C-alpha positions in Angstrom: 0.0 0.0 0.0 1.2 3.5 -0.8 1.3 5.2 2.6 4.6 7.1 2.3 2.9 10.5 2.2 0.7 9.8 5.2 0.5 12.7 7.6 2.4 12.2 11.0 0.7 12.5 14.4 2.4 15.9 15.0 0.4 17.3 12.1 -2.8 16.8 14.1 -1.4 17.8 17.5 -1.6 21.5 16.8 -4.2 24.3 17.1 -7.5 23.1 15.4 -7.8 26.2 13.2 -4.3 25.6 11.9 -4.9 21.9 11.2 -8.3 22.8 9.5 -6.6 25.1 7.0 -3.7 22.7 6.4 -6.1 19.8 5.7 -7.3 21.6 2.6 -5.7 20.0 -0.4 -4.7 16.9 1.4 -6.0 13.4 0.4 -8.3 11.3 2.4 -7.6 7.6 1.6 -9.7 4.6 2.4 -8.3 1.2 1.2 -11.2 -1.3 1.0 -11.0 -4.7 -0.5 -7.7 -3.9 -2.0 -9.1 -0.8 -3.8 -7.8 2.6 -2.8 -10.4 5.3 -2.7 -8.8 8.7 -2.7 -10.3 12.2 -2.4 -8.9 15.7 -2.1 -10.2 17.6 1.0 -11.8 20.9 -0.2 -14.0 22.0 2.7 -13.7 21.7 6.5 -15.0 23.2 9.8 -13.0 23.6 13.0 -14.6 22.7 16.4 -12.1 24.1 18.9 -12.9 22.5 22.2 -15.3 22.2 25.0 -15.7 26.0 25.3 -17.0 26.0 21.6 -20.8 25.7 22.1 -21.2 24.4 18.6 -18.9 21.4 19.4 -20.1 18.0 20.6 -17.4 18.3 23.2 -19.2 21.3 24.9 -21.3 18.7 26.8 -18.1 17.2 28.3 -16.8 13.7 28.0 -19.5 11.3 27.1 -19.5 7.8 25.5 -20.1 9.6 22.1 -17.5 12.4 22.6 -14.7 10.5 24.4 -12.8 10.1 21.0 -12.7 13.9 20.7 -10.8 14.1 24.0 -8.4 11.3 23.0 -5.1 11.5 21.2 -4.9 13.6 18.0 -4.9 11.9 14.6 -7.9 9.7 15.2 -11.3 9.7 13.4 -14.4 10.8 15.3 -17.3 9.4 13.2 -20.9 9.8 14.3 -24.4 9.4 12.9 -26.8 12.4 12.5 -30.5 12.3 11.8 -30.3 8.5 12.1 -29.0 8.2 8.6 -25.9 10.2 7.8 -22.3 9.6 9.0 -20.0 12.5 9.5 -16.2 12.3 9.9 -14.0 14.5 12.1 -10.3 14.5 12.6 -9.3 14.8 16.3 -6.8 17.6 16.9 -4.7 19.2 19.6 -3.2 17.5 22.6 -5.2 14.8 24.4 -7.9 16.2 26.7 -8.9 19.3 24.6 -12.0 17.9 22.9 -11.2 19.5 19.5 -11.7 18.2 16.0 -12.1 19.2 12.3 -15.2 18.2 10.4 -14.6 17.1 6.8 -17.4 18.8 4.9 -16.6 18.1 1.2 -14.0 16.3 -0.9 -13.1 16.2 -4.6 -12.9 12.7 -6.0 -9.4 11.6 -7.1 -9.6 7.8 -7.6 -12.3 5.1 -7.3 -15.1 7.3 -5.9 -18.6 7.4 -7.2 -21.5 9.6 -6.0 -21.9 13.1 -4.6 -19.2 14.2 -2.1 -20.5 17.7 -1.5 -21.5 17.5 2.2 -20.3 15.6 5.3 -22.8 12.7 5.0 -22.4 12.4 1.3 -18.6 12.2 1.4 -18.8 9.5 4.1 -21.2 7.5 1.9 -19.0 7.8 -1.2 -15.9 6.8 0.7 -17.5 4.0 2.7 -17.0 5.6 6.1 -19.3 4.7 8.9 -19.3 4.1 12.7 -16.8 1.3 12.3 -14.2 4.0 11.8 -15.0 5.9 15.0 -11.7 6.0 16.9 -9.7 4.7 13.9 -6.1 5.8 14.0 -5.4 7.9 10.9 -1.8 6.6 10.8 -3.1 3.2 9.8 -2.5 1.5 6.4 -6.1 1.3 5.3 -7.6 4.7 6.4 -5.5 7.8 6.5 -4.8 11.4 5.3 -1.8 12.0 3.0 0.0 14.8 1.4 -0.8 14.9 -2.3 1.8 13.8 -4.8 2.0 17.5 -6.0 1.0 20.5 -3.8 -1.3 22.9 -5.7 -1.6 26.6 -4.9 -5.0 27.8 -3.9 -6.8 30.5 -1.9 -8.8 29.8 1.2 -12.2 31.2 1.9 -13.2 31.7 5.6 -16.8 31.7 6.6 -19.0 30.9 9.6 -19.9 27.2 10.1 -23.1 25.7 8.7 -26.1 24.6 10.9 -24.9 25.8 14.3 -27.3 28.7 14.9 -28.0 27.2 18.4 -24.5 28.0 19.5 -25.1 31.8 20.1 -22.0 33.9 19.3 -20.2 30.7 18.3 -22.5 30.4 15.3 -20.8 33.4 13.7 -17.3 32.4 14.4 -15.3 32.2 11.1 -14.3 28.5 11.5 -15.4 27.1 8.1 -12.6 26.9 5.5 -12.8 25.9 1.8 -10.8 26.1 -1.4 -11.9 29.1 -3.4 -13.5 28.3 -6.7 -13.6 24.5 -6.1 -16.7 23.0 -7.6 -17.0 20.3 -4.9 -17.6 22.7 -2.0 -20.9 21.9 -0.4 -22.2 25.5 0.0 -20.6 28.7 -1.2 
């Protein structure tokens, strides 16, 4: 398996906003049945810890959120509306409850279906609750630097669907690649 460009643990063990921006352009890779599914990350949202009222971790450590408080570089995957899986990447040192939601990806190899939205990208890449807590330094599910870095501009906006979070709803913690056709919502 080609894992040589896999991101190291120290990449994730940094400030969540920094990791969120740096995830743009990286490749999400899921090797399933010997087939490598690969997609370029084009849109993310940062959830910066328990003090962020839009974050699941704002309710403290629960069976659902314990992964967010664990070591960086693991997947936090949950089900919303009883039908859609969403994938987050745990960031910062252990105990902070911070993560980056992957909102949209651009297909690179072996991906069919719409990938414009967190639930849709999980469906297209075959990501479900089995990946909750999965170490992103594994051989079958990881994030890697692309073979060639491409220059792009980053757009910063408030996150989507977090009006309940008061002032946190307006925090500019959504980042996407300007002009990319796979962004879920401009």
